[in-house]
C-alpha positions, 0 to 999 in steps of 0.5 A, spaced: 500 500 500 502 506 498 501 513 501 497 514 494 492 509 496 491 512 503 490 519 500 485 516 494 481 513 499 481 519 504 479 523 497 473 518 496 471 519 503 471 526 503 467 526 496 462 521 500 461 526 506 460 532 501 455 528 498 451 526 504 452 534 506 448 536 500 442 531 501 435 534 503 434 531 510 427 534 511 425 529 505 427 523 510 422 519 514 423 519 522 425 511 521 430 513 515 433 519 520 434 514 526 437 509 521 442 514 518 444 516 525 446 509 527 450 508 520 453 515 521 455 513 529 458 506 526 462 510 521 464 515 526 467 509 530 471 506 525 474 513 523 476 514 530 479 507 531 483 508 524 485 515 527 487 512 534 491 507 530 494 512 526 496 516 532 499 510 535 504 509 529 506 516 529 508 517 536 512 511 536 517 515 532 521 521 534 517 528 533 520 531 526 526 535 527 522 541 525 519 541 531 526 542 535 525 538 541 517 539 542 513 533 545 508 529 540 503 532 544 505 539 542 506 537 535 499 534 534 496 540 538 500 545 533 498 541 527 490 540 529 489 546 533 487 543 539 490 544 546 496 540 548 492 537 554 487 534 548 493 532 544 496 528 550 489 525 551 488 522 544 495 520 544 494 516 551 487 514 548 491 511 542 495 507 546 501 511 545 506 513 550 504 518 556 509 524 555 510 530 560 506 536 558 511 542 558 508 548 555 
């Protein structure tokens, strides 16, 4: 598998989400809406599991040199525009090594 395969799959997923976003939900029956919520919840769990695997793999290596000694929590916080605490929580949830959270 190449990075092209991964990004092609993400592009397809992004296209599918955009198509879903453009659908007229007001035309769906309540039973269809409930089924949609359940399906999206299942998909969300799969995406979350994939993201945890990705983070676990990512933090198994040293942070990139361009971040000059920053922890992975700091790197993820900057890249994802989240707090360092939230980044650390995601790393721990992914099964990555806990790190000291220096600012």
